[in-house]
ZADO-826126 format. One line per field, with one value per residue: residue in three letters; residue number from 1; x, y, z of N, C-alpha, C in turn. Coordinates in nm, 4 decimals, padded with zeros to 6 digits, m for minus. Layout:
BEGIN
code [ALA  ...]
pos [NUM  ...]
neast [X  ...]
nnorth [Y  ...]
nup [Z  ...]
caeast [X  ...]
canorth [Y  ...]
caup [Z  ...]
ceast [X  ...]
cnorth [Y  ...]
cup [Z  ...]
END
This chain:
BEGIN
code [MET  THR  THR  SER  SER  ALA  ASP  THR  THR  PRO  ALA  LEU  GLN  VAL  VAL  GLY  LEU  GLY  PRO  GLY  ALA  GLN  ASP  LEU  MET  ALA  PRO  ARG  ALA  ARG  GLN  ALA  ILE  GLU  LYS  ALA  GLU  ILE  VAL  VAL  GLY  TYR  ARG  THR  TYR  LEU  GLU  LEU  VAL  THR  ASP  CYS  ILE  PRO  ALA  THR  ALA  GLU  VAL  ILE  SER  SER  SER  MET  MET  GLN  GLU  ILE  ASP  ARG  CYS  ARG  LYS  ALA  LEU  GLU  LEU  ALA  GLU  THR  GLY  LYS  ARG  VAL  ALA  LEU  VAL  CYS  GLY  GLY  ASP  PRO  GLY  ILE  TYR  ALA  MET  ALA  GLY  LEU  VAL  PHE  GLU  LEU  ALA  LYS  ALA  THR  ASP  SER  ALA  ALA  ALA  ILE  GLU  VAL  ILE  PRO  GLY  ILE  ALA  ALA  LEU  ASN  GLY  CYS  ALA  ALA  VAL  LEU  GLY  ALA  PRO  LEU  MET  HIS  ASP  PHE  ALA  ALA  ILE  SER  LEU  SER  ASP  LEU  MET  THR  PRO  PHE  GLU  LEU  ILE  GLU  GLN  ARG  LEU  GLU  ALA  VAL  ALA  SER  ALA  ASP  PHE  VAL  VAL  VAL  ILE  TYR  ASN  PRO  LYS  SER  LYS  LYS  ARG  THR  GLN  GLN  ILE  VAL  ARG  ALA  GLN  GLU  ILE  LEU  LEU  GLY  HIS  ARG  SER  PRO  ASP  THR  PRO  VAL  GLY  ILE  VAL  GLN  GLY  ALA  SER  ARG  ASP  ASN  GLN  SER  VAL  CYS  LEU  SER  THR  LEU  GLY  GLU  MET  LEU  ASP  GLN  GLU  ILE  GLY  MET  GLN  THR  THR  VAL  ILE  ILE  GLY  ASN  SER  GLN  THR  PHE  THR  TRP  GLN  GLY  GLN  MET  VAL  THR  PRO  ARG  GLY  TYR  ASN  ASN  LYS  TYR  GLY  LEU]
pos [1  2  3  4  5  6  7  8  9  10  11  12  13  14  15  16  17  18  19  20  21  22  23  24  25  26  27  28  29  30  31  32  33  34  35  36  37  38  39  40  41  42  43  44  45  46  47  48  49  50  51  52  53  54  55  56  57  58  59  60  61  62  63  64  65  66  67  68  69  70  71  72  73  74  75  76  77  78  79  80  81  82  83  84  85  86  87  88  89  90  91  92  93  94  95  96  97  98  99  100  101  102  103  104  105  106  107  108  109  110  111  112  113  114  115  116  117  118  119  120  121  122  123  124  125  126  127  128  129  130  131  132  133  134  135  136  137  138  139  140  141  142  143  144  145  146  147  148  149  150  151  152  153  154  155  156  157  158  159  160  161  162  163  164  165  166  167  168  169  170  171  172  173  174  175  176  177  178  179  180  181  182  183  184  185  186  187  188  189  190  191  192  193  194  195  196  197  198  199  200  201  202  203  204  205  206  207  208  209  210  211  212  213  214  215  216  217  218  219  220  221  222  223  224  225  226  227  228  229  230  231  232  233  234  235  236  237  238  239  240  241  242  243  244  245  246  247  248  249  250  251  252  253  254  255  256]
neast [12.3531  12.4236  12.3423  12.4242  12.3098  12.1531  11.8960  11.7431  11.5658  11.6868  11.5708  11.5941  11.7115  11.9648  12.0162  12.1594  12.1312  12.3023  12.4558  12.2238  12.0665  11.8775  11.9493  12.1839  12.1540  12.2231  12.0994  12.0569  11.9300  11.7272  11.5477  11.5245  11.4014  11.1738  11.0731  11.0262  10.8443  10.8018  10.9311  11.2150  11.3298  11.5399  11.3271  11.4042  11.5745  11.3499  11.2136  11.3568  11.3384  11.0403  10.9062  11.0098  10.9125  10.6818  10.3247  10.1790  10.3312  10.4740  10.5524  10.8147  10.8741  11.1946  11.3207  11.6308  11.8858  11.8226  11.8754  11.9704  11.7209  11.5893  11.7148  11.6876  11.3979  11.4095  11.5069  11.3633  11.1213  11.2019  11.2914  11.0072  10.9178  10.8961  10.9847  11.2223  11.3750  11.6135  11.6590  11.9086  12.1622  12.3970  12.6848  12.5913  12.7924  12.9322  12.9873  12.7285  12.4275  12.5133  12.6872  12.5799  12.3494  12.4547  12.5917  12.3596  12.2280  12.4399  12.3961  12.1548  12.1496  12.0495  11.8197  11.7762  11.8314  12.0917  12.1273  12.3877  12.3709  12.5365  12.6264  12.7152  12.8920  12.9276  13.1906  13.2732  13.0918  13.1360  13.3986  13.3401  13.2417  13.4163  13.6058  13.8758  14.0136  14.1005  14.2643  14.5189  14.6438  14.4173  14.2379  13.9483  13.8025  13.5798  13.4549  13.2757  13.1922  13.0336  13.0293  13.2677  13.5908  13.7113  13.9997  14.0688  14.0175  14.1612  14.4452  14.4252  14.3846  14.6607  14.8000  14.7587  14.7830  15.0500  15.1590  15.0661  14.8304  14.5719  14.2729  13.8995  13.6867  13.4178  13.0892  13.1909  13.1262  12.8690  12.6016  12.6373  12.8774  13.1667  13.4377  13.5866  13.6697  13.8145  14.0314  14.1021  14.1914  14.4414  14.6144  14.6599  14.7581  15.0229  15.1557  15.1114  15.1185  14.9798  14.8632  14.7334  14.5014  14.1630  13.8101  13.5064  13.1883  12.8790  12.5485  12.6256  12.5052  12.2900  11.9200  11.9843  12.2728  12.6284  12.9143  13.2507  13.6048  13.8762  14.1347  14.3741  14.4281  14.2703  14.0123  13.8239  13.7180  13.5065  13.1381  13.0857  12.9231  12.6903  12.5777  12.7808  13.0989  13.4448  13.6952  14.0521  14.3617  14.6584  15.0436  15.0563  14.8145  14.6653  14.4904  14.2899  14.1478  13.8755  13.9121  13.9567  14.2537  14.4643  14.7678  14.8226  15.0560  15.1586  15.3171  15.5532  15.6505  15.6379  15.6021  15.4826]
nnorth [08.2971  07.9535  07.6709  07.3081  07.0710  06.7585  06.6788  06.9388  07.1634  07.4302  07.7888  07.9566  07.8678  07.9325  07.8519  07.6773  07.6768  07.5621  07.5701  07.5515  07.3397  07.0651  06.8654  06.8955  07.0212  06.9730  06.7073  06.7846  07.0501  07.0361  06.9910  07.0994  07.3345  07.1878  07.1181  07.4116  07.6691  07.9043  08.0665  08.2528  08.4567  08.5521  08.6251  08.5260  08.2721  08.1588  08.0867  07.8341  07.6211  07.5929  07.3410  07.2303  07.3489  07.3766  07.3348  07.4916  07.6831  07.9957  08.2466  08.4384  08.6446  08.8908  09.1492  09.1685  09.3419  09.4182  09.2600  09.3475  09.3567  09.1284  08.9512  09.0498  09.0603  08.7585  08.7304  08.8411  08.7219  08.4413  08.4849  08.4586  08.2117  08.0278  07.7937  07.8693  07.9502  08.0696  08.1342  08.0768  08.1339  07.9252  07.9063  07.9946  08.1122  08.2384  08.4689  08.5576  08.5121  08.4387  08.5469  08.8532  08.7728  08.6594  08.9289  09.1275  08.9792  08.9713  09.2819  09.3366  09.1485  08.9272  08.6216  08.4505  08.0947  08.0226  07.8442  07.7429  07.6033  07.4585  07.4733  07.3645  07.6111  07.8603  07.8875  07.6136  07.4846  07.6228  07.5467  07.2439  07.2218  07.3167  07.1574  07.0758  07.3498  07.4546  07.2530  07.3744  07.6054  07.9003  08.1931  08.3907  08.6118  08.9163  09.1583  09.3519  09.6829  09.7950  09.7676  09.7499  09.9460  10.0345  10.0697  09.8841  09.6574  09.6243  09.6137  09.3423  09.1841  09.2782  09.1253  08.8585  08.7746  08.8448  08.6092  08.4030  08.2420  08.0630  08.2542  08.3169  08.5142  08.7370  08.8651  08.9628  09.2116  09.4784  09.6386  09.8948  09.8817  09.8887  09.8624  09.7990  09.5215  09.5130  09.6639  09.4664  09.2549  09.3909  09.3957  09.1547  09.0874  09.1803  09.0329  08.7820  08.5330  08.6273  08.4189  08.3020  08.0286  08.0944  08.0669  08.0969  08.1169  08.0592  08.0546  07.7841  07.4376  07.5100  07.5662  07.7628  07.7793  07.8550  07.7710  07.8854  07.9288  08.0660  08.2905  08.4916  08.7073  08.7560  08.7881  08.9861  08.9884  08.8580  08.7481  08.8537  08.9407  09.0029  08.7837  08.6296  08.3851  08.4004  08.2311  08.2112  08.0932  07.9687  08.0250  07.7471  07.6308  07.4404  07.3723  07.0911  06.9125  07.0733  07.0888  07.2837  07.2758  07.2873  07.1911  06.9868  06.9162  06.6714  06.5489  06.6746  06.5783  06.3555  06.2295  06.0894]
nup [11.3579  11.2844  11.1905  11.1755  11.2047  11.1457  11.2273  11.2849  11.1293  10.9578  11.0051  10.7466  10.4436  10.2162  09.8940  09.6353  09.3319  09.1152  08.7893  08.6346  08.4704  08.5911  08.6666  08.7412  08.9841  09.3024  09.5263  09.8187  09.8090  09.6010  09.8198  09.9903  09.8806  09.8454  10.0958  10.1729  10.3149  10.2161  09.9399  09.8002  09.4879  09.2909  08.9845  08.7568  08.8459  08.9845  08.7886  08.7115  08.8605  08.9425  08.9295  09.1448  09.3481  09.5959  09.6205  09.7692  09.8769  09.9382  09.6880  09.6706  09.4401  09.2418  09.0818  08.9224  09.0956  09.3318  09.5504  09.8094  09.9117  09.8748  10.0152  10.2858  10.3245  10.2945  10.5553  10.7451  10.7239  10.8062  11.0377  11.1687  11.2067  10.9807  10.7228  10.5007  10.1751  09.9898  09.6809  09.4702  09.1872  09.0582  09.2837  09.6416  09.7792  09.6151  09.4716  09.5283  09.7327  09.9921  10.1629  10.1975  10.3221  10.5617  10.6304  10.6649  10.8698  11.0926  11.1118  11.1978  11.4174  11.4102  11.4750  11.3513  11.2602  11.0017  10.6874  10.4476  10.1907  09.9358  09.5832  09.2256  09.0870  08.8815  08.7680  08.7690  08.6037  08.3736  08.3082  08.3139  08.0318  07.8886  07.9212  08.0578  08.2202  08.4354  08.5905  08.7254  08.9675  09.0039  08.9482  09.1027  08.8994  08.9319  08.7084  08.7516  08.8589  08.9960  09.3147  09.4262  09.3373  08.9932  09.0361  09.2305  09.0865  08.8750  09.0409  09.0886  08.9155  08.7619  08.9629  08.9683  08.6931  08.6775  08.8168  08.6751  08.7322  08.5907  08.4724  08.5840  08.4775  08.5822  08.5198  08.2842  08.0814  08.0004  07.9155  07.9500  08.0727  07.9116  07.8933  08.0532  08.0207  07.8258  07.9269  08.0926  07.9246  07.7795  08.0507  08.1034  07.8729  07.8769  07.9967  07.9266  07.6579  07.3355  07.1952  07.4062  07.4981  07.5646  07.6975  07.6283  07.7744  07.7892  07.9701  08.0317  08.0295  08.0280  07.8194  07.6504  07.6134  07.5320  07.3743  07.3046  07.1704  07.1863  07.1719  07.3742  07.2371  07.0395  07.1784  07.2157  06.9955  06.9891  07.1009  07.4242  07.7043  08.0007  08.1181  08.0404  08.1075  08.1313  08.0758  08.0992  07.9848  08.1713  08.0751  08.0265  07.9450  07.6959  07.3800  07.2852  07.0445  07.0367  07.2910  07.6124  07.8236  08.0822  08.2069  08.4787  08.6184  08.5904  08.4032  08.3475  08.5825  08.6418  08.3868  08.0837]
caeast [12.3442  12.4733  12.3488  12.4450  12.2511  12.0913  11.7619  11.7264  11.5352  11.7338  11.4780  11.6782  11.8492  12.0367  12.0361  12.2494  12.0509  12.3889  12.4694  12.0834  12.0382  11.7609  11.9995  12.3117  12.1159  12.2088  12.0032  12.0176  11.9197  11.5900  11.4717  11.5032  11.3124  11.0739  11.0390  11.0038  10.6953  10.8133  11.0660  11.2508  11.4222  11.5524  11.2484  11.4791  11.6118  11.2723  11.1694  11.4451  11.2882  10.9031  10.8317  10.9972  10.8477  10.5271  10.2151  10.1002  10.4470  10.4411  10.6907  10.8565  10.9989  11.1939  11.4255  11.7834  11.9524  11.7443  11.9763  11.9481  11.5532  11.5468  11.8079  11.6059  11.2641  11.3979  11.5636  11.2485  11.0665  11.2407  11.2499  10.9285  10.9562  10.8926  11.0801  11.2755  11.4362  11.6173  11.7485  12.0778  12.2214  12.5774  12.6854  12.5528  12.9051  13.0190  12.9773  12.5665  12.3582  12.4867  12.7829  12.4856  12.2598  12.5106  12.6427  12.2527  12.1955  12.5270  12.3576  12.0494  12.1422  11.9436  11.8398  11.7438  11.9122  12.1190  12.2187  12.4124  12.3465  12.5792  12.5671  12.8188  12.9441  12.9186  13.3166  13.3088  13.0202  13.1872  13.4783  13.3436  13.2040  13.5324  13.7206  13.9732  14.0966  14.1168  14.3252  14.5974  14.5963  14.3619  14.1653  13.8143  13.7660  13.4475  13.5321  13.1875  13.3185  12.9149  13.0321  13.4276  13.6212  13.7974  14.1649  14.1383  13.9801  14.3235  14.5406  14.3890  14.4238  14.7918  14.8659  14.6900  14.8449  15.2195  15.1620  15.0695  14.7485  14.4226  14.1820  13.8068  13.6437  13.2814  13.0551  13.2776  13.0690  12.7391  12.5731  12.6786  13.0086  13.2227  13.5487  13.6564  13.7045  13.9085  14.0941  14.1353  14.2821  14.5811  14.6911  14.6715  14.8689  15.1185  15.2580  15.1460  15.1199  14.8307  14.8076  14.6931  14.3572  14.0763  13.7114  13.4154  13.0852  12.7298  12.4523  12.6378  12.4004  12.0842  11.9293  12.1085  12.4454  12.7263  13.0710  13.3285  13.7283  13.9433  14.3001  14.3943  14.4544  14.0999  13.8677  13.7041  13.5943  13.3916  13.0255  13.0630  12.8012  12.6903  12.5878  12.9468  13.2059  13.5458  13.8381  14.1714  14.4446  14.8011  15.1168  15.0942  14.7230  14.6824  14.3575  14.3153  14.0028  13.8089  13.8761  14.0833  14.3320  14.5701  14.8381  14.8711  15.2387  15.2011  15.3781  15.6680  15.7209  15.6179  15.5956  15.3212]
canorth [08.1468  07.8749  07.5393  07.2150  06.9910  06.6785  06.6809  06.9922  07.2506  07.5942  07.9069  08.0282  07.8341  07.9436  07.7273  07.7007  07.5780  07.5634  07.6522  07.5925  07.2426  07.0313  06.7093  06.9223  07.0747  06.9209  06.6958  06.8622  07.2033  07.0118  06.9123  07.2239  07.4241  07.0755  07.1452  07.5004  07.7315  08.0370  08.0607  08.3964  08.4423  08.6101  08.5137  08.4085  08.1668  08.0933  07.9890  07.7459  07.5091  07.5802  07.2136  07.1491  07.4720  07.3197  07.4278  07.5614  07.7485  08.1268  08.2486  08.6309  08.7415  09.0468  09.1382  09.1867  09.4773  09.3620  09.1682  09.3311  09.3641  09.0005  08.8591  09.1145  09.0128  08.6066  08.7276  08.8868  08.6012  08.3376  08.5008  08.4458  08.0740  07.9931  07.7620  08.0035  07.9508  08.1900  08.0607  08.1540  08.0636  07.8768  07.8360  08.1002  08.1587  08.2489  08.6329  08.5539  08.5874  08.3928  08.6632  08.9225  08.7262  08.7068  09.0453  09.1413  08.9254  09.0661  09.4416  09.3347  09.0872  08.8340  08.5245  08.3231  08.0102  07.9872  07.7149  07.7810  07.4597  07.4950  07.4700  07.3839  07.7393  07.8938  07.8318  07.4821  07.4458  07.6790  07.4449  07.1524  07.2086  07.3432  07.0413  07.0966  07.4624  07.5052  07.1712  07.4229  07.7271  07.9421  08.2890  08.4404  08.7983  08.9989  09.3214  09.4455  09.7873  09.8643  09.7615  09.7329  10.0270  09.9155  10.0426  09.7611  09.5155  09.6167  09.5301  09.2052  09.1601  09.2637  09.0298  08.7027  08.7876  08.8144  08.5163  08.2991  08.2036  08.0764  08.3575  08.3372  08.6543  08.7298  08.9785  09.0860  09.3586  09.5197  09.7524  10.0155  09.8243  09.7939  09.9109  09.7023  09.3746  09.5548  09.6931  09.3168  09.2026  09.4666  09.3722  09.0150  09.0840  09.2291  08.9073  08.6424  08.5339  08.6826  08.2976  08.1973  08.0038  08.1457  07.9823  08.2061  08.0333  08.1466  07.9600  07.6332  07.3430  07.5323  07.5289  07.8533  07.7049  07.8766  07.8016  07.9382  07.8764  08.2179  08.3472  08.6288  08.8300  08.7445  08.7264  09.0495  08.9810  08.7194  08.8420  08.8842  08.9816  08.9985  08.6495  08.5568  08.3548  08.3917  08.1609  08.2736  07.9825  08.0495  07.9692  07.5907  07.5836  07.4346  07.3410  06.9659  06.8316  07.1500  07.1228  07.3547  07.1899  07.3428  07.0694  06.9858  06.9072  06.5275  06.5077  06.7083  06.4918  06.1373  06.1153  06.0233]
caup [11.4357  11.1952  11.2531  11.0893  11.2686  11.0856  11.2562  11.2814  11.0009  10.9847  10.9601  10.6188  10.3988  10.1503  09.8502  09.5451  09.2337  09.0482  08.6473  08.5188  08.4561  08.6822  08.6892  08.8241  09.1229  09.4419  09.5995  09.9459  09.7453  09.5645  09.9108  10.0681  09.7906  09.8184  10.1769  10.1628  10.3779  10.1428  09.8408  09.7871  09.4903  09.1563  08.9194  08.6438  08.8984  09.0117  08.6735  08.6742  08.9838  08.9519  08.9722  09.2750  09.4418  09.6470  09.5106  09.9194  09.9137  09.9126  09.6109  09.6498  09.3634  09.2668  08.9789  08.9280  09.1677  09.4307  09.6111  09.9498  09.9504  09.8839  10.1499  10.4241  10.3208  10.3599  10.7070  10.8402  10.6935  10.8812  11.2127  11.2370  11.1984  10.8724  10.6617  10.3857  10.1136  09.9272  09.6061  09.3830  09.0811  09.0819  09.4759  09.6777  09.8325  09.4919  09.3864  09.5436  09.8529  10.1252  10.2382  10.2375  10.4658  10.7173  10.6602  10.6976  11.0165  11.2076  11.1205  11.2748  11.5625  11.3489  11.5448  11.2556  11.1959  10.8565  10.6414  10.2891  10.0604  09.8217  09.4155  09.1500  09.0740  08.7227  08.6830  08.7379  08.5239  08.2542  08.3065  08.2437  07.8668  07.7754  07.9140  08.2213  08.1912  08.5725  08.7077  08.8299  09.0540  08.9523  09.0599  09.0294  08.9461  08.8759  08.6377  08.7941  08.9493  09.0830  09.4430  09.3922  09.2788  08.9248  08.9921  09.2718  09.0319  08.7997  09.0851  09.1436  08.7787  08.7713  09.0402  08.9104  08.5785  08.6849  08.8935  08.5696  08.7665  08.5361  08.5647  08.5531  08.4396  08.6214  08.4799  08.2049  08.0330  07.9655  07.7953  07.9809  08.0981  07.7516  07.8730  08.1490  07.9408  07.7029  08.0192  08.1834  07.7904  07.8084  08.1514  08.0517  07.7613  07.9417  08.1058  07.8493  07.5129  07.2659  07.1551  07.5047  07.4798  07.6351  07.6577  07.6548  07.8208  07.8065  07.9375  08.0979  08.0934  07.9836  07.6462  07.5723  07.6116  07.4004  07.3659  07.2158  07.2067  07.1178  07.1952  07.4408  07.1504  06.9620  07.2609  07.1989  06.8375  07.0176  07.1777  07.5593  07.7923  08.1579  08.1427  08.0101  08.1744  08.0306  08.1144  08.0528  08.0549  08.2145  08.0077  08.0032  07.8620  07.5702  07.3277  07.1754  06.9804  07.0554  07.4409  07.6824  07.8825  08.1720  08.2493  08.6382  08.5906  08.6113  08.2754  08.4174  08.7063  08.6008  08.2054  08.0240]
ceast [12.3075  12.4284  12.3347  12.3668  12.1418  11.9247  11.6821  11.6969  11.5384  11.6254  11.5166  11.7606  11.8836  12.0861  12.0816  12.1928  12.1923  12.3860  12.3238  12.0081  11.9985  11.8846  12.1794  12.2650  12.1622  12.0964  11.9515  11.9194  11.7425  11.5132  11.4557  11.4164  11.1667  10.9903  11.0089  10.8608  10.7464  10.9468  11.1022  11.3525  11.4663  11.4545  11.2622  11.5190  11.5033  11.2139  11.2372  11.4052  11.1567  10.8618  10.9243  10.9784  10.6972  10.4420  10.1541  10.2246  10.4390  10.5843  10.6890  10.9165  11.0443  11.3201  11.5603  11.8151  11.9066  11.7670  11.9366  11.8087  11.5168  11.6252  11.7046  11.5289  11.2899  11.4260  11.4197  11.1350  11.0570  11.2468  11.0963  10.8739  10.9302  11.0168  11.1148  11.3564  11.4821  11.7274  11.8301  12.1197  12.3426  12.5776  12.6257  12.7046  12.9828  12.9814  12.7744  12.5182  12.3794  12.6052  12.6587  12.3732  12.3188  12.5544  12.4963  12.2210  12.2639  12.4791  12.2270  12.0268  12.0220  11.9539  11.7764  11.8273  11.9484  12.1713  12.2481  12.4154  12.4318  12.5775  12.7007  12.7681  12.9319  13.0501  13.3108  13.1951  13.0849  13.3196  13.4505  13.3212  13.3035  13.6293  13.7917  14.0638  14.1440  14.2092  14.5044  14.5391  14.5509  14.2603  14.0333  13.8139  13.6306  13.4946  13.4109  13.2299  13.1531  12.9561  13.2211  13.5162  13.7154  13.9506  14.1828  14.0944  14.1437  14.4084  14.5416  14.4062  14.5495  14.8448  14.8427  14.7721  14.9919  15.2448  15.1006  14.9355  14.6383  14.3725  14.0283  13.7558  13.5085  13.2425  13.1466  13.2528  12.9181  12.7148  12.6408  12.8508  13.1018  13.3885  13.6526  13.7162  13.8500  14.0805  14.1989  14.2290  14.4022  14.6453  14.7238  14.8035  14.9990  15.2380  15.2110  15.0786  14.9814  14.7855  14.7478  14.5484  14.2449  13.9482  13.6375  13.2618  12.9774  12.6346  12.4734  12.5072  12.2469  12.0558  11.9980  12.2037  12.4753  12.8548  13.1360  13.5110  13.7872  14.0803  14.2784  14.3782  14.3414  13.9924  13.7846  13.6468  13.4874  13.2491  13.0242  12.9665  12.7946  12.6715  12.7395  13.0227  13.3465  13.6748  13.9530  14.2999  14.5569  14.8623  15.1054  14.9401  14.7325  14.5284  14.3913  14.1766  13.9157  13.7923  13.9996  14.1606  14.4450  14.6045  14.8543  15.0110  15.2689  15.3135  15.5595  15.7384  15.7195  15.6468  15.4994  15.3634]
cnorth [08.0420  07.7353  07.3750  07.0524  06.8606  06.6699  06.8080  07.1310  07.3797  07.6663  07.9279  07.9290  07.8613  07.8693  07.7574  07.6079  07.5291  07.6034  07.6860  07.4489  07.1395  06.9414  06.8020  07.0172  06.9398  06.8348  06.7258  06.9782  07.1668  07.0067  07.0338  07.3506  07.3383  07.1203  07.3061  07.5985  07.8373  08.0129  08.1949  08.3512  08.5821  08.6091  08.5099  08.2848  08.0902  08.0178  07.8642  07.5989  07.5359  07.4226  07.1445  07.2283  07.4071  07.3903  07.5502  07.6450  07.9252  08.1661  08.4211  08.6234  08.8984  09.0353  09.1627  09.3663  09.4990  09.3084  09.2012  09.3225  09.2038  08.9139  08.9542  09.0567  08.8517  08.6119  08.7347  08.7698  08.4611  08.3627  08.5127  08.3143  07.9958  07.9142  07.8433  07.9194  07.9988  08.1370  08.1576  08.0823  08.0103  07.8114  08.0036  08.1247  08.2502  08.4157  08.5956  08.5839  08.5497  08.5035  08.7466  08.8844  08.7510  08.8533  09.1530  09.0908  08.9651  09.1890  09.4357  09.2819  09.0052  08.7192  08.4308  08.2269  07.9950  07.9015  07.7500  07.5825  07.4900  07.4071  07.4660  07.5327  07.7826  07.8689  07.7446  07.4221  07.4944  07.5575  07.3203  07.1070  07.2659  07.2241  07.0705  07.2481  07.4941  07.3715  07.2315  07.5454  07.8338  08.1164  08.3498  08.6046  08.8570  09.1558  09.4098  09.5649  09.8465  09.8434  09.7899  09.8394  09.9258  09.9641  09.9575  09.6461  09.5184  09.5711  09.3758  09.1554  09.1638  09.1269  08.8808  08.7116  08.7760  08.6678  08.3900  08.2061  08.1740  08.1857  08.3643  08.4450  08.6185  08.8336  09.0667  09.1921  09.3555  09.6049  09.8709  09.9951  09.7789  09.7878  09.8003  09.5554  09.4305  09.5748  09.5487  09.2416  09.2918  09.4363  09.2193  08.9997  09.1498  09.1348  08.7628  08.6031  08.5555  08.5211  08.2096  08.1514  08.0606  08.0617  08.0900  08.1061  08.1156  08.0020  07.8180  07.5853  07.4011  07.5454  07.6646  07.8906  07.7809  07.8706  07.7908  07.9102  08.0042  08.1891  08.4588  08.7497  08.8684  08.7422  08.8309  09.0749  08.9059  08.7534  08.7712  09.0054  08.9692  08.8432  08.5637  08.5282  08.3434  08.3350  08.1784  08.1894  08.0871  07.9612  07.8527  07.6030  07.5937  07.3746  07.1749  06.9480  06.9303  07.1857  07.2186  07.2985  07.2751  07.2306  07.0742  06.9549  06.7904  06.4699  06.5583  06.6337  06.3379  06.0854  06.0806  05.9064]
cup [11.3132  11.2391  11.1084  11.1030  11.1972  11.1164  11.3168  11.1406  11.0231  10.9018  10.8357  10.5542  10.2285  10.0499  09.6808  09.4425  09.1211  08.8713  08.5941  08.5674  08.5948  08.7501  08.7415  08.9437  09.2492  09.4953  09.7397  09.9034  09.7091  09.6929  10.0106  10.0272  09.8346  09.9647  10.2510  10.1896  10.2133  10.0584  09.8336  09.6690  09.3579  09.0856  08.7972  08.6901  08.9528  08.9257  08.6506  08.7771  08.9679  09.0066  09.1000  09.4186  09.4702  09.6209  09.6645  09.9302  09.8849  09.8557  09.6433  09.5638  09.3081  09.1459  09.0479  09.0194  09.2839  09.5682  09.7948  09.9887  09.9772  10.0121  10.2897  10.4520  10.3734  10.5186  10.8109  10.8256  10.8165  11.0546  11.2632  11.2716  11.0930  10.8316  10.5246  10.3046  09.9937  09.8485  09.5080  09.2913  09.0880  09.2305  09.5312  09.8000  09.7347  09.4562  09.4301  09.6606  09.9757  10.2281  10.2645  10.2920  10.5766  10.7614  10.7310  10.8593  11.0923  11.2174  11.1868  11.4355  11.5386  11.4551  11.4936  11.2167  11.0218  10.8077  10.4997  10.2540  09.9431  09.6619  09.3783  09.0687  08.8990  08.6282  08.6849  08.6436  08.3676  08.1897  08.2237  08.1257  07.7962  07.8013  08.0461  08.2101  08.3594  08.6861  08.7365  08.9066  08.9278  08.9808  08.9865  09.0067  08.8875  08.8074  08.7188  08.8914  09.0369  09.2504  09.4827  09.2979  09.1844  08.9405  09.0979  09.1877  08.9262  08.8541  09.1022  08.9764  08.7167  08.8405  08.9786  08.7643  08.5836  08.7707  08.7758  08.6078  08.6020  08.5634  08.4987  08.5477  08.4942  08.5679  08.3789  08.1221  08.0237  07.9196  07.8194  08.0342  07.9911  07.8040  07.9518  08.1196  07.8601  07.8229  08.0468  08.0286  07.8361  07.8934  08.1413  07.9644  07.7715  08.0115  08.0323  07.6773  07.4298  07.2385  07.2826  07.4775  07.6546  07.6237  07.7309  07.6631  07.8493  07.8596  07.9814  08.1254  08.0809  07.8275  07.5892  07.5526  07.5066  07.4392  07.2901  07.2831  07.1072  07.1834  07.3063  07.3619  07.0768  07.0520  07.2063  07.0593  06.8762  07.1198  07.3191  07.6112  07.9313  08.1870  08.1096  08.1237  08.1077  08.1454  08.0380  08.1251  08.1149  08.0630  07.9578  07.9304  07.7127  07.5201  07.2426  07.1581  07.0504  07.2213  07.5037  07.8153  07.9452  08.2511  08.4363  08.6801  08.6155  08.4941  08.3182  08.5204  08.7353  08.4885  08.2059  07.9279]
END
């Protein structure tokens, strides 16, 4: 059951924290945490909002790779009538917890009322510090093959590369998973110039923020990790004064 009623407090609110900076968190997200009786989340994300969590609230934290346990626990607690906030980085509906919550709710025929509170996604935060790379059609693709066969990821990369989409790469590389980003570069180089601008961002809006402008041909020379987001331009993307810009087409239509 999903509710959007202004005068009903949902039992479970799936809350997007945004990219990390406190002033980039939506007021509704902050209010949900401040009013929660129980706050559930990955401990790194909980550390970002410690000042929002009520002293009386129960806090349930867990480590990476325990997403199913977090969502199941949050649902179970919500079904007892408690106000539960399940926190996620970025936006809960983009590579985060919202979908899993609904899958588990469906599988268990949960009666918990669920509300998704959006947040600024990683791709928005990264695009903002780079300039305006997402001004035209773009696609987001995760290179993590933990739940998606890499053969399917390759097909998707091939499709968006051939269609000249700007490409946002999530989960580009980890200590164990190093070749997927190499293959992604190979596929994209089959359709666009090695000089295509590439933006590489880690920790957008956080204290550890790092931003690098590179090219498709040289992007692998830069530091890329699991927490990095890589934005690869289309055939029209350019750089100017340290910014990455993809034209919308105003100049061709109206002239500037």
